[in-house]
Structure formats: structure tokens, C-alpha cells
Residue, then its C-alpha position, 0 to 999 in steps of 0.5 A: x497526536x504524537x511526533x518523532x524526534x530524530x537525530x540523523x547523520x549516521x549509517x543505519x545497518x542491520x536486519x529487519x523482517x518485513x511485516x505483512x502486506x497492508x494492501x493485502x490484509x485490508x481487503x482480506x478482512x472485508x472478504x471474511x464477510x463472504x462466508x459464515x465460516x471462520x477465516x484465519x489470517x496469519x502474518x497480519x501487521x499491527x498497524x492502524x489501518x488494520x485496526x480501522x478495518x477491524x473496527x468496521x468488521x466488528x460494527x457489522x457483526x463480525x467476531x474478531x479475535x487476535x493473537x499477535x500476528x494471527x487474526x480470526x474472523x467469523x461473520x456468522x450473522x450480518x444484520x447491519x447494512x450501513x457503515x457510519x461516516x466516522x468509520x468510513x473516513x478512517x480508511x480508503x478500503x472501507x468501501x471494500x465492504x460494499x460487495x460482501x454486504x450486497x451478498x450477505x444482506x442485499x444492500x449497503x449504505x456507506x459514506x465517502x472513504x477516507x485515506x491519504x490525500x495524494x490526489x483524486x482517487x475515483x470510485x468510478x471503476x467500482x460503480x461500473x463493475x457493480x452495475x455490470x454485475x447487476x447492482x443498483x447504484x446511487x453514487x450520489x447517496x452511496x446506497x447500493x442494492x442487489x435484491x436479485x443477487x449478482x450475475x457475471x459479465x464481461x468488464x473492461x476497466x478504464x484504469x487498472x485500479x487495485x481496489x476496484x479489482x479487489x472489490x469486483x473479485x469479491x463481488x464476482x466470486x459469488x455471482x451467477x455465471x462467468x465474469x471476465x475482468x479485463x485490464x485488471x490490476x495484478x499487484x502482489x496484494x491483488x494476487x494474495x487476496x485471490x489466493x484467500x478467495x480460492x482457499x475459501x472455494x472461489x474459482x479464479x484463473x489468470x492470477x498475475x495477468x491483467x485478465x481475471x476470469x471468475x466462475x461464480x460458486x454458490x457459497x464459500x467456506x472458511x479458510x486459512x491464508x498467510x499475508x505475504x511480506x510487504x514489498x513497499x515496506x521492504x523497499x522503504x527500508x532498503x532505500x533508507x539503508x542506501x541513503x544513509x550509507x548503511x547495510x540493511x537486509x530485509x527478510x521474509x520477501x519473495x524474489x519475484x516482487x523486486x525485479x522492477x524495484x531493483x531496476x530503479x535502484x540500479x538507475x540510482x547507482x545502488x546495487x541490491x542482492x536479491x535472494x529467494x527470501x531476502x533482499x540486501x543493500x550492501x554497505x560501502x556504496x558511493x552511488x551515482x546516477x547512471x545516465x541513459x544511453x547518450x548521457x541523457x538524464x534518466x527518468x523514474x516513473x510509476x505505473x500498474x504492476x509490474x511497473x514501479x509502484x507509486x507507493x515507493x516514489x516518495x522514498x526514492x525521491x529522498x534517496x535521490x537527494x543523497x546520490x550524485x547526479x540528476x533524475x527526473x521523477x514522473x509521478x503518473x498516477x496521483x497529482x498530489x504525491x509529490x507535494x511533500x517535496x517542499x519540506x525537503x527543499x527547506x532541509x537543503x534538497x535541490x529539487x525543481x518541481x516542474x508540475x504536479x506530476x514531475x520533479x527534477x532532483x539533483x544530488x548529493x546535497x546535505x540535509x539539515x534537520x527541520x520540523x516537518x509534518x507527515x501529509x500521507x503514509x508514504x511521504x511520512x516515511x520519506x520525511x523520516x528517511x530525510x530526517x535520518x540523513x539530516x545533520x546539525x540539529x534534530x528533526x521533528x516529524x509531526x503527525x506520527x499516527x499517519x505513518x503508523x497506518x502503514x508501517x508496523x512499530x516503525x520507531x522500534x525497527x529503526x532503533x534496531x538499525x541504529x537510529x536515534x529516534x524517540x516518539x513524543x506526545x504533542 
């Protein structure tokens, strides 16, 4: 185990190139099992969750070769149908190997997936979709089978689940006939996975909408696909620049991924400059919360794309502590996402937790360095942001490996912006 030792209180400025999207590359690795040909992924981030998915792929028989950000995967022969518990518990997306295994060997046995403890994360939509396509599902033992293959059907998700949409896409592309998925997730990483599947020969329409139509094909082939930049990582660094009063430019971005993020920054009185392939938070700003019409306290809430992503809520809470004014944060998707605010209060933040889903933040408050622990990937990044704003004494952010699961070389990137940060072993 390791920890970050951070001495804050200085503006952070500079330029960062965004890493590949974590939530896109993880299902792409699982999708490589859908063909016996080689799949090449570029712009792959060097993070712990990628390493965990590659460990599972190797266990199943996939040939894995990596050269920096380029990853080559070849599932020429798959004989194993079970993923052991110690591999499943490392990452939430371990469950995404189920559909590819059903296509390749007709059965799959897994264990409850791991991942961040940010609230209840149901698998019901996965089971519903697989059953609709003709799979036999024992959700108690997590044993699944498709001895006769899968056939398309009309599905309506009761929630716009990202991982369930990705999973059923992988099931549907090789199912017989037509599959229509309604109330599908449409996040950029879902679209990026679909782009890979289309490059492999899948027939998918409706990208960017909440209705996806898949015409099943007999087989898929190899493909090459670039992993898009991670808008969550980019948003985190932009929030960090604004919170510390610095100037940060993030390159390698796509303009259309930042419209809602921009609107939320505007509520906090922070201006962003969005270009075709970069986003910049200018320096010298003195942000103030912009009240709603009539002088009412504004609200920041999350929701399915294109609404504000839940994964950025923690970072925005920290930014709000460094902005003049009061905001209500309404975390609708996960009932434990806001639990990380207790250490912020100990650091001096003025935060009133109303219930598991809502918190009122009043700023601007000076923060004082403390020893804190990363409870999940996004909260870990947010606590590092708070530490970089804090003064009087150093902060220690424990459980650094949690942050490493989703942020590539974070200490190196922060030092490039001028941060005083070092990694130490416990």
C-alpha cells in the first residue's frame, strides 16, 4: 500500500494531455473475446483497472501484448468458462466477460464483481437483457448458459445502465436476428465501444441516442480502434485548476463531451474555453456561485448522459468549497457517493449533509491539511484536490492504489502542473 504526501496552497497551472477513457477501454478488452482475430486498441491508459481486466483476459486464454499505449489482444482459443473470485473482485467490469464467454463456449461462471463502494450497483439489467436474448441465468450462483445460442428481442431497461448497455450490445451483435435496446445508455464510452464493435463487423445503429438497434451477424473479425480521451479525467483536472486559482489546459478532448460540464462550471462562476481538441480553465478568476432566477440557491445534480456525470460530482463538491456562495448537490444515482465529505469537513469545509443523496456546500472556506483515506476512485481524486488547496500543514491521502485504478500517473501529472506531491510506501 502507498500514500500521497501533499503540500498544498499554491496555484496549479500548465498543460495536460488527457488519457484514454477508462470506462471505454475496459469493455473493449472484454469485447476482444468476440472474435478469434486480433484486436488492436490504441491510447490505452496505464491504470490498475486495465491491468485487472488484462489479468482476466489472460486467464481465459487471450494472448495479450502491450507496447506503451498500444494493446494487442488475440482470443484465438477460449477453453475456460469460469473467472475465479480473486479476479472478479478486483473490478466491476469483470462481469462484462460473461456475454463473450457465452458466445465462445456457451456458458460462464463468475463471482460478484468488485469495484467502488459508492452505493448499490445492481446486476438486474444484465440478467434481464441476457434472459431476453435466450440465456439461462442462475443469478444466485452466477452461472449462465446459452447452449442454443442467443436470439434478438426488444428490450426496455428500467434504468439507463452503462455497463448493462455495453454488456447487452456485446451479446446482441452475434445473436440471431434483430435486437432493439430502449432506454439505453449513450455515454461517450458506450459509443466508443460500439465503434469498436462496428469496426469488427457488427451492425449497430442509433449511437448517441437512447434507442440502439443491432442486426446480429454470424461472426466478427479483428479491428483497430482508438480509445477516446477521458472526459472525467479532463473534468477533474479542470476543476483542480479552478479550485487552486491556476490556469490548466487539457488537450486531446472532443468538444461535444463538455457541453454539460461547461454548464455546471458556469453555475460555480468558472469560465471554460472549449476548443475542438482542448479545454482550458483560464487563470485569474474569482469565482462566485451564480444564483438561479429569483436569487434561489442553484442545484448541481447528476444523471444519465448527456446530463452531468456522477463520476465528477466529488470533484465539483471540492471546487464548491473554494467558490463564494452556496450550492445544493443532489447525487441521484449512488447513495454512498457523498459519504466522502466527512474528511472535507474535518479540513474546514462548510458542508451540510442533508441525507445520503444531498449536501449543501457553502464557500469559500480555507482548508487545512489532514490525513485522509481514499474510499473510491473519484472521491480519492477529490480528496487530493482538497489537499492541494489546503494550507498550514501537509496532507496525507492514504490508499493511493484506489486512485491509480482510474487516473494514469497522477502524481507525475500533478507535479507537471507545479504540485508538491510525493508517493510514499506505508
